[in-house]
C-alpha positions in Angstrom: -82.0 -50.9 -15.8 -79.3 -49.6 -18.2 -82.8 -48.0 -20.4 -84.5 -46.5 -17.8 -81.2 -44.5 -16.8 -80.9 -43.7 -20.3 -84.2 -42.5 -20.3 -83.6 -40.3 -17.5 -80.5 -39.3 -18.8 -81.7 -38.3 -21.8 -84.8 -36.0 -20.1 -82.1 -34.4 -18.1 -80.2 -33.5 -21.1 -83.1 -32.4 -23.2 -83.9 -29.6 -19.6 -80.0 -28.4 -20.3 -79.0 -30.3 -16.8 -75.6 -31.4 -18.4 -74.1 -32.6 -15.1 -76.9 -35.2 -14.1 -77.1 -36.3 -17.9 -73.7 -36.6 -17.7 -73.5 -38.6 -14.5 -76.5 -40.6 -15.3 -74.6 -41.7 -18.9 -71.8 -42.5 -16.7 -73.9 -45.0 -15.0 -75.2 -46.8 -17.9 -71.2 -46.8 -19.7 -70.3 -48.3 -16.2 -72.9 -50.8 -16.5 -72.5 -51.5 -20.2 -69.2 -49.9 -22.0 -70.3 -50.6 -25.3 -73.2 -49.0 -25.1 -73.5 -47.1 -28.4 -75.9 -44.2 -27.5 -74.9 -43.6 -24.4 -71.5 -43.1 -25.6 -72.6 -41.3 -28.4 -75.0 -38.7 -25.9 -71.8 -38.1 -23.4 -69.8 -37.3 -26.4 -72.0 -34.8 -27.4 -72.7 -32.9 -24.3 -68.7 -32.5 -24.4 -69.0 -31.0 -27.9 -71.7 -28.9 -26.4 -69.1 -28.0 -23.5 -66.5 -27.1 -26.5 -64.5 -30.1 -25.2 -64.3 -31.7 -29.0 -61.2 -33.4 -28.5 -63.3 -35.9 -26.1 -66.5 -35.3 -27.8 -64.5 -37.0 -31.1 -63.1 -39.8 -29.0 -66.2 -40.7 -27.4 -68.8 -40.8 -30.7 -65.6 -42.5 -32.8 -66.3 -44.8 -29.9 -69.8 -44.9 -30.3 -69.6 -45.4 -34.1 -67.5 -48.5 -33.2 -70.7 -50.2 -32.2 -73.0 -48.6 -34.2 -71.7 -47.2 -37.4 -75.1 -47.2 -39.2 -76.0 -43.7 -36.9 -75.9 -40.8 -39.3 -76.3 -38.6 -36.6 -73.5 -39.8 -35.0 -71.2 -39.3 -38.2 -72.5 -36.0 -38.5 -71.9 -34.5 -35.2 -68.2 -36.5 -34.7 -67.5 -34.5 -38.2 -68.7 -31.4 -36.0 -66.7 -32.1 -33.6 -63.4 -32.8 -36.0 -64.6 -29.2 -37.6 -64.3 -27.2 -34.5 -60.5 -28.9 -34.2 -59.9 -27.9 -37.5 -59.6 -31.5 -38.6 -61.4 -30.6 -42.1 -60.5 -33.5 -44.0 -61.2 -35.8 -41.6 -64.9 -33.9 -41.2 -65.6 -34.4 -44.9 -65.3 -38.3 -44.4 -67.8 -38.3 -41.7 -70.1 -36.0 -43.4 -69.8 -38.6 -46.3 -71.0 -41.1 -44.1 -73.8 -39.3 -42.8 -75.1 -38.7 -46.2 -74.8 -42.1 -47.5 -77.1 -43.3 -44.8 -79.3 -40.4 -45.0 -79.4 -38.7 -48.4 -81.7 -36.1 -47.3 -79.6 -34.9 -44.6 -79.4 -30.8 -45.3 -77.7 -30.3 -42.2 -74.6 -32.9 -42.7 -74.8 -31.3 -46.7 -74.5 -27.8 -45.1 -71.6 -28.5 -43.0 -70.0 -31.1 -45.5 -69.7 -28.1 -47.7 -68.0 -25.8 -44.9 -65.4 -28.4 -44.2 -64.8 -28.5 -47.5 -64.5 -24.2 -48.1 -62.1 -24.8 -45.3 -60.2 -27.3 -47.5 -60.5 -24.7 -50.2 -62.5 -27.3 -52.5 -64.7 -24.7 -53.5 -66.3 -26.2 -56.5 -67.2 -29.0 -54.3 -68.4 -26.9 -51.4 -70.7 -25.1 -54.0 -72.3 -28.6 -55.1 -72.7 -29.7 -51.5 -74.3 -26.4 -50.6 -76.4 -26.8 -53.6 -77.8 -30.0 -52.0 -78.8 -29.1 -48.8 -80.4 -26.1 -50.7 -82.3 -28.3 -52.9 -83.8 -30.0 -50.0 -84.2 -26.9 -47.6 -84.4 -24.0 -50.0 -84.6 -21.3 -46.9 -80.9 -22.9 -45.0 -79.7 -19.8 -44.6 -76.1 -20.7 -43.5 -76.1 -23.1 -46.8 -76.7 -19.9 -48.9 -74.6 -18.0 -47.0 -72.0 -20.2 -47.2 -72.4 -21.0 -50.9 -72.1 -17.4 -51.8 -68.7 -17.7 -50.5 -68.1 -21.0 -52.6 -68.8 -18.6 -55.7 -66.9 -15.8 -54.1 -63.6 -18.1 -54.1 -64.8 -19.5 -57.3 -64.7 -15.9 -58.9 -68.2 -16.4 -60.1 -69.0 -12.9 -58.5 -72.2 -12.5 -60.4 -73.8 -15.7 -58.8 -72.5 -14.8 -55.5 -73.7 -11.6 -55.0 -77.4 -13.2 -56.0 -77.6 -15.6 -53.4 -76.8 -13.1 -51.0 -79.4 -10.6 -52.3 -81.6 -13.6 -52.1 -80.0 -13.9 -48.5 -80.9 -10.3 -47.6 -84.3 -10.3 -48.8 -85.3 -13.6 -46.8 -83.2 -12.7 -43.6 -82.2 -9.1 -43.7 -80.3 -9.3 -40.4 -78.4 -12.4 -41.4 -74.7 -11.7 -40.8 -72.6 -10.2 -43.5 -75.4 -10.7 -46.1 -75.5 -7.1 -46.7 -71.7 -6.8 -47.2 -71.0 -9.8 -49.2 -73.5 -8.7 -51.6 -72.0 -5.7 -52.3 -68.3 -7.4 -52.3 -69.4 -9.6 -54.9 -70.4 -6.7 -57.1 -67.7 -4.6 -55.9 -65.0 -7.7 -57.7 -67.0 -7.5 -60.8 -67.0 -3.5 -61.2 -71.2 -4.2 -60.9 -71.9 -0.9 -60.0 -75.4 -0.7 -60.7 -76.5 -0.8 -56.8 -73.6 0.8 -55.4 -75.0 3.9 -53.7 -77.8 1.6 -52.0 -75.0 -1.0 -51.1 -72.6 1.9 -49.2 -75.9 3.1 -47.5 -76.9 -0.5 -46.1 -73.4 -0.8 -44.9 -72.9 2.4 -43.2 -76.4 1.9 -41.8 -75.7 -1.5 -40.6 -72.5 -0.6 -39.2 -74.0 2.2 -37.4 -76.7 0.2 -35.9 -73.8 -2.1 -34.4 -75.4 -5.1 -36.8 -72.8 -7.7 -38.6 -73.1 -5.9 -41.8 -69.7 -6.4 -43.6 -66.3 -8.5 -42.8 -63.6 -6.4 -42.0 -61.4 -6.8 -45.4 -64.9 -6.0 -47.3 -64.9 -3.0 -44.8 -61.4 -1.6 -46.8 -63.3 -1.4 -50.3 -66.9 -0.8 -49.4 -66.8 1.5 -46.2 -64.5 5.0 -46.8 -64.9 6.2 -43.4 -62.3 5.0 -40.5 -65.0 4.8 -37.8 -67.4 2.3 -40.0 -64.0 0.1 -40.8 -63.4 0.1 -36.6 -67.0 -0.8 -35.8 -66.7 -3.6 -38.8 -63.8 -4.9 -37.3 -65.3 -5.0 -33.5 -68.3 -6.6 -34.9 -66.4 -9.7 -36.3 -63.8 -9.9 -33.5 -67.0 -10.3 -30.7 -68.7 -12.9 -33.3 -66.1 -15.0 -34.8 -63.0 -14.6 -32.3 -63.7 -13.3 -29.2 -60.6 -12.6 -26.4 -60.5 -15.8 -24.2 -61.5 -15.4 -20.7 -58.7 -17.7 -19.6 -55.5 -16.6 -21.6 -52.1 -18.8 -21.7 -49.9 -16.1 -21.1 -50.5 -14.9 -17.3 -48.3 -12.3 -16.8 -44.8 -14.3 -16.9 -41.7 -12.3 -17.7 -39.5 -14.5 -20.0 -35.6 -14.4 -20.1 -34.2 -15.5 -23.0 -30.5 -15.0 -24.7 -32.7 -13.3 -28.1 -36.1 -11.9 -27.9 -38.3 -14.4 -29.4 -40.4 -13.3 -32.4 -43.4 -15.5 -34.0 -44.7 -14.2 -37.3 -48.1 -16.0 -38.0 -49.1 -16.2 -41.6 -50.9 -18.3 -44.2 -48.8 -16.7 -46.8 -45.3 -18.3 -46.6 -45.5 -19.1 -50.6 -45.3 -17.0 -53.8 -47.5 -14.5 -52.5 -47.6 -10.8 -52.5 -46.8 -10.7 -48.5 -44.5 -12.8 -48.9 -42.9 -10.8 -51.8 -42.6 -7.8 -49.7 -41.4 -9.5 -46.5 -38.4 -11.9 -47.5 -35.9 -9.8 -47.4 -37.5 -8.4 -43.6 -37.3 -12.3 -42.6 -33.4 -12.6 -44.4 -32.0 -9.5 -42.4 -33.1 -9.9 -39.3 -30.4 -9.5 -36.5 -29.9 -13.2 -35.5 -27.8 -12.3 -32.5 -30.7 -10.6 -30.9 -33.7 -12.0 -32.3 -34.9 -15.8 -32.7 -37.5 -15.5 -35.6 -39.9 -18.5 -36.2 -42.8 -18.7 -38.6 -46.2 -20.4 -37.8 -47.8 -21.5 -41.1 -51.2 -22.1 -41.6 -50.9 -21.9 -45.4 -50.4 -23.9 -48.6 -47.0 -25.6 -49.3 -46.4 -24.6 -53.2 -42.9 -26.0 -53.3 -41.9 -22.8 -54.8 -38.6 -21.1 -54.7 -39.9 -18.4 -52.4 -41.4 -21.1 -49.9 -37.6 -22.5 -49.6 -36.4 -19.4 -49.1 -38.4 -18.0 -46.4 -37.9 -21.9 -44.6 -34.3 -21.0 -44.7 -34.8 -17.6 -43.3 -36.4 -18.5 -39.9 -34.5 -20.2 -37.1 -37.7 -22.7 -36.8 -40.2 -22.9 -39.3 -43.5 -24.5 -38.0 -46.5 -25.7 -40.3 -49.6 -25.2 -37.8 -52.2 -26.2 -40.8 -53.4 -29.5 -39.2 -53.6 -28.1 -35.7 -56.5 -26.0 -33.9 -56.3 -22.8 -32.8 -55.7 -24.0 -29.3 -53.0 -26.0 -30.1 -51.2 -23.7 -32.3 -51.7 -21.1 -29.1 -50.6 -23.1 -27.1 -47.3 -24.1 -29.0 -46.6 -20.5 -29.1 -46.8 -19.9 -25.3 -45.1 -23.4 -24.6 -42.1 -21.8 -27.2 -42.2 -18.9 -24.8 -42.7 -16.7 -27.5 -42.2 -13.0 -26.8 -43.6 -11.2 -29.5 -46.4 -13.1 -32.2 -47.0 -10.7 -35.1 -49.9 -11.5 -37.0 -49.2 -11.1 -40.7 -52.9 -12.0 -42.0 -55.1 -9.9 -39.6 -58.5 -10.4 -41.6 -57.4 -11.2 -45.2 -57.9 -14.9 -46.6 -57.1 -17.7 -44.9 -56.3 -15.7 -41.4 -56.7 -17.1 -38.3 -57.1 -14.9 -35.6 -58.7 -17.1 -33.3 -55.0 -18.1 -32.4 -54.2 -14.8 -31.0 -57.7 -14.3 -29.1 -56.2 -17.1 -26.7 -53.4 -14.6 -25.6 -50.3 -17.1 -25.8 -47.9 -14.2 -25.9 -46.9 -11.5 -23.8 -46.8 -9.0 -26.9 -49.3 -9.3 -30.2 -48.9 -7.3 -33.2 -51.1 -6.3 -36.2 -49.0 -5.9 -39.3 -48.9 -5.8 -43.0 -51.7 -8.2 -44.4 -54.9 -6.6 -43.0 -54.3 -2.7 -43.8 -56.4 -1.2 -40.9 -57.2 -2.1 -37.2 -58.3 -5.6 -35.8 -60.5 -4.2 -33.4 -59.4 -6.9 -30.8 -58.2 -6.0 -27.2 -55.8 -8.8 -27.2 -53.7 -7.1 -30.2 -51.7 -4.6 -28.3 -49.8 -2.6 -31.3 -50.3 -1.7 -35.1 -47.1 -1.1 -37.2 -47.8 2.3 -39.1 -46.4 5.4 -40.1 -47.4 9.0 -39.9 -48.6 8.9 -42.7 -50.8 6.0 -42.2 -52.2 7.4 -39.1 -52.1 10.8 -39.2 -52.4 13.1 -36.2 -56.3 12.7 -34.6 -56.7 9.3 -36.3 -55.6 7.3 -33.1 -59.2 6.9 -32.2 -59.9 4.7 -35.1 -57.7 2.2 -33.9 -58.2 -0.4 -30.8 -54.0 -0.9 -30.8 -51.7 1.6 -29.8 -49.7 2.8 -32.8 -46.0 2.1 -33.5 -44.9 5.0 -35.7 -42.2 3.7 -38.0 -40.0 6.2 -40.0 -40.1 6.6 -43.7 -42.8 3.7 -44.4 -44.7 1.2 -42.5 -44.4 -1.2 -45.4 -41.4 -3.9 -45.9 -39.5 -4.8 -49.4 -37.4 -6.7 -50.4 -34.8 -5.1 -52.2 -33.7 -8.2 -53.7 -37.0 -8.7 -56.1 -36.1 -9.9 -59.6 -37.4 -8.1 -62.8 -37.1 -10.1 -65.5 -34.4 -9.0 -68.0 -36.7 -8.9 -71.4 -38.9 -6.1 -71.7 -41.9 -7.1 -73.8 -42.6 -5.5 -76.9 -46.1 -3.6 -76.9 -47.8 -5.4 -79.3 -46.5 -8.7 -76.8 -49.3 -6.9 -74.6 -51.8 -6.0 -76.8 -50.7 -2.1 -76.5 -50.5 -0.2 -79.3 -47.2 1.0 -80.6 -47.7 4.8 -79.9 -49.7 6.9 -77.6 -49.6 7.1 -73.7 -50.5 3.9 -71.7 -52.2 4.8 -68.6 -52.0 1.8 -66.3 -53.4 0.5 -62.9 -52.6 -2.9 -62.0 -54.9 -3.0 -58.6 -57.5 -5.6 -58.4 -61.0 -4.8 -59.9 -62.2 -4.7 -56.7 -61.1 -1.8 -56.1 -61.9 0.0 -58.9 -64.8 2.6 -58.3 -67.4 4.7 -60.8 -65.5 8.1 -59.0 -61.8 7.0 -60.0 -63.4 5.8 -63.6 -64.6 8.7 -64.2 -61.6 10.5 -64.0 -59.8 7.9 -66.0 -62.4 8.1 -69.0 -62.1 11.9 -68.8 -58.4 11.2 -69.4 -58.6 8.9 -72.2 -61.1 11.7 -73.9 -58.7 14.1 -73.2 -55.5 12.4 -74.4 -55.7 11.3 -78.2 -54.3 7.8 -78.7 -53.8 7.2 -74.9 -55.0 3.9 -73.5 -55.7 2.5 -70.0 -54.2 -1.0 -69.2 -55.8 -2.7 -66.7 -55.6 -6.3 -64.9 -57.9 -9.1 -66.4 -59.2 -10.1 -63.0 -62.3 -11.8 -64.1 -64.9 -12.2 -67.2 -67.6 -9.9 -65.1 -65.3 -7.1 -64.3 -64.1 -7.0 -68.0 -67.5 -7.3 -69.2 -68.9 -4.5 -67.0 -66.1 -2.2 -67.3 -66.3 -2.3 -70.9 -70.2 -1.5 -70.3 -69.3 1.5 -68.1 -66.5 2.9 -70.6 -69.0 3.0 -73.4 -71.6 4.3 -71.0 -68.8 7.4 -70.7 -68.6 7.8 -74.3 -64.9 5.6 -74.6 -64.8 3.2 -77.3 -64.0 -0.2 -75.5 -60.7 -0.9 -77.6 -59.0 1.8 -75.5 -59.2 -0.5 -72.4 -56.7 -3.1 -72.5 -56.9 -6.3 -70.2 -53.4 -7.7 -69.5 -53.5 -11.5 -68.2 -51.6 -12.5 -65.1 -48.2 -13.3 -65.6 -45.0 -14.6 -63.5 -44.0 -12.1 -61.0 -40.6 -11.2 -62.8 -42.1 -11.0 -66.0 -45.4 -9.0 -64.7 -42.5 -6.5 -62.9 -40.7 -6.1 -66.4 -44.0 -5.1 -68.3 -44.4 -2.4 -66.3 -41.8 -0.6 -68.1 -44.0 -0.3 -71.2 -46.6 2.0 -69.0 -46.3 5.6 -68.4 -48.2 6.6 -65.4 -49.6 4.4 -62.8 -53.3 5.7 -61.8 -54.4 4.5 -58.0 -57.3 3.7 -56.5 -59.6 5.2 -53.8 -60.9 4.2 -50.9 -58.3 1.6 -51.4 -55.3 2.6 -52.6 -52.1 -0.2 -54.4 -50.5 -1.4 -51.5 -47.8 -4.2 -52.9 -49.2 -2.9 -56.4 -47.8 0.3 -56.0 -44.7 -1.2 -54.5 -44.3 -3.4 -57.9 -44.8 -0.1 -60.0 -42.2 1.6 -58.5 -39.9 -1.0 -58.1 -39.9 -1.3 -61.9 -39.6 2.4 -62.4 -43.0 3.4 -63.1 -44.6 6.7 -61.5 -47.6 6.3 -59.2 -49.9 9.0 -58.3 -52.3 8.8 -55.7 -55.4 10.7 -53.7 -54.9 10.4 -50.0 -58.1 8.9 -48.1 -59.3 9.1 -44.7 -58.2 4.9 -43.9 -55.3 3.0 -44.0 -56.1 1.1 -47.1 -56.6 4.4 -48.8 -53.1 6.3 -47.3 -50.8 3.6 -48.5 -49.5 4.9 -51.5 -48.9 8.1 -49.6 -46.8 6.5 -47.2 -45.0 4.7 -50.5 -44.3 8.1 -52.4 -43.4 10.0 -49.6 -40.6 7.1 -48.4 -39.1 6.6 -52.3 -39.0 10.6 -52.1 -41.6 11.5 -54.4 -44.2 13.5 -52.3 -44.9 16.0 -55.6 -47.1 12.5 -56.8 -49.4 13.0 -53.6 -53.0 14.7 -54.1 -55.5 15.4 -51.5 -58.4 15.7 -53.7 -60.2 13.8 -57.0 -59.8 17.2 -58.8 -56.3 17.3 -58.0 -55.4 14.0 -58.8 -57.0 14.2 -62.3 -55.2 17.3 -63.0 -52.1 16.2 -62.0 -52.4 12.9 -64.4 -53.8 15.4 -67.5 -50.1 17.3 -66.6 -48.4 14.4 -66.7 -49.7 13.0 -70.1 -49.4 16.5 -71.3 -46.4 17.4 -70.6 -43.4 15.0 -71.9 -40.7 16.9 -69.7 -42.4 16.9 -66.5 -42.9 13.3 -66.9 -39.3 12.3 -67.9 -38.5 14.6 -65.0 -40.8 12.1 -62.4 -38.9 9.4 -64.0 -35.3 10.4 -63.8 -36.2 11.3 -60.0 -37.7 8.2 -59.5 -34.8 6.1 -61.5 -32.3 8.2 -59.2 -34.2 7.6 -55.7 -35.0 4.0 -56.4 -32.0 2.4 -54.8 -31.2 5.3 -52.2 -34.3 6.0 -50.7 -35.8 4.5 -47.3 -38.1 2.8 -49.0 -36.6 0.1 -50.6 -34.2 -0.2 -48.7 -34.4 -3.3 -46.3 -31.7 -3.1 -43.8 -32.6 -0.1 -42.9 -36.1 -1.0 -42.4 -35.4 -4.0 -40.3 -33.2 -2.3 -38.3 -36.4 0.3 -37.5 -38.6 -2.9 -36.9 -36.3 -4.0 -34.4 -36.2 -1.0 -32.6 -40.1 -1.2 -32.4 -39.7 -5.0 -31.3 -37.2 -4.1 -28.5 -39.3 -1.2 -27.1 -42.4 -3.6 -26.8 -40.4 -6.0 -25.4 -39.1 -3.6 -22.9 -42.5 -2.3 -21.9 -43.7 -5.9 -21.2 -40.3 -6.8 -19.1 -41.0 -3.1 -17.0 -44.9 -4.6 -16.6 -45.8 -1.5 -18.0 -49.0 -1.3 -20.5 -48.9 -0.8 -23.8 -48.6 2.5 -25.1 -48.4 4.5 -28.6 -44.6 5.2 -29.7 -42.4 6.5 -32.7 -39.1 4.5 -33.7 -36.2 7.2 -34.6 -34.8 6.6 -38.0 -31.9 4.8 -38.5 -29.6 5.0 -41.4 -28.7 8.0 -43.4 
C-alpha cells in the first residue's frame, strides 16, 4: 500500500502537483514514519518552495534511515547553502561525493559553498573536478573563474570566462568577468572589445557585468545604473512580503544599524571608525550588524566598543538577519557594502527597516527599490545626474566621505632607499589598485616620465601579472622599466608614512582613488584628479573640495597632464600646494570627524522625521554645521 502511494506521489511530483504529492507523501509517512524515500522527497518539496529549514530537517531525518543516499546528502547540502550554513553544506557534499565520486553537481555546489567560506583554493579544486567530469558545466566554469579572481590568478580567471563566453555568450556575467580579470592584471590588449561587449550587453538588458566591475569598466553612469538594476533583479529582488509593514516606532533614541562585512582592519573601517566613535549617544542608538570575519585586531576591538550593540550574523541567513533587524525595531538601516566583496544586499531586500540607506561601500547606485537614500554631495551627484540613481539623494555639505582624524601615521619616515626609490628625482605616485589603471592614464604617466628627467612612477605591487604587464606597457611606450617602482604592501601606519617620500599623487579614471586619496591627503601628499561622469569618477574631486584644494581638480585629461607637468617642473608651485595642504589638513571639513558626524546625524533625523509623518523618501540637502 505504501509503495503504491509513493509511486503515485512521485508521479504527481514529477508533473508539478506539489500539493497532491505532499498529501500522498504524508500518507506514506503516517503508515511508516521511517520511510526514507518519502521523507527525502517531502523535504525536496519544501526545498522547491524555498522552505529551507524544513527541507533540511526532513532530508536530514531521511538520512538517518538511509545514510547511503548521495542525492540525500547533496540536496541537504543545497538546503544548507540557502540557509548560509556553508560549513555544514560542505560536509554534506563531502558525503555525497564519497558515495558517488562522479557526482559533478555535488562537486560544483561543494565549490560554491567553499567560495562562500573564502576557502578559495579548495573551491578551485572542487570546480576543476566537476569540469573534469562535465567539461561544459557552465556554472562550474564561471565559479572557477571567480575562485581564480579571489586567488589573484587573474589570467586564469579571464581564460575561464573567455571560454565560457565562447561556449555560452549569454551566460550571466561571462563577458564582464573576463574584462574584470584583465583589468586586475592590466592586460589591455582586448580592452576596446571588452568595453564594447559590456556596453552592448547592458543596453540590451542582459546580465553582462556586475555592479562592482561596472565602476571600473563602464564609464557611463546610465550603464552603471543598468548593471545594478539587472543584478538586483536577478540576485536579490525586492521581497513581495516586506518585514516592515508601515509601523511607526516610538523610541527615546533613533535606532541606526550599520550593515557591513568590514568590521576589522579594512579600508571602510579605517574611514568610518571615527564616525562610530562620535555618534551622539543621547540621540542615536547605534547597532553594528556584522557578517564579516573577526580578525581580533585593535580595529575590531575599537569598533566593538563604539556601538551600543555589536551583533555577528555570519552564521545567519539573510532572512534571519533581516528578522533580527525588524525585531529590534531599527529605524534606519545603513548598507556599508553595496555590491563590494562579501556584500549581502539580500538582507535589506526583505525590507526590515522603515528607512534603508546606501552609503560608502559601493560608489554608485544600488538600483534597488528597497534602498531609499544614497548619501552623496553636490560634487558626487551634480545637477542633472539624479536620473542615474534609483535612490533619493541626500546631499551632505563638504564631502560625502567620512574620515577618522585619529588615524595614526608611523613616526619614522623610511629612507628612499628602503623603498627602492632613487635618492634624487621627482616621485610620481599612484597607490590605487592596479585594476583602476587604464591605458589612457598610463599614456599620460609615461609622457610625464619622459618629460621630467630622473623621475619615477611609484605604484602598488598588486599582483605579479599586473607588474609584468605594466612593465611591458612602459617598454612599448619607450620608458625603461626601472622607472616603475612597485611598493609592497605594508601595515597601514607604515604605508601612510611612506607617502612622505613621494612628490605628487596621480589619480585614476574612470574610477578615482577613494580611501587611497584620503590616505594621501592625510599623509600630506597632494593629489591631482580628473573629474569623470560617474560617482566613482568624482570622489577625488569631492575630497579635494573638502580639504580646500579645488585647484588640483581638472576636467579633461589634457588639463590633468598639464597640471602634473607644471607641478613637477615648478618646485615653487608645488611647495605652495604642499604648504596649503599642511595648513588645511587639520582645519578643513574633510578630516573633521565631529563635524561630519553631526551633518550625517542631521540627515538621519530628516529621514526619520519623514517616516514618522508617513511621507515618502525625497532628495534633500543638509545644512552645514560647524565653522
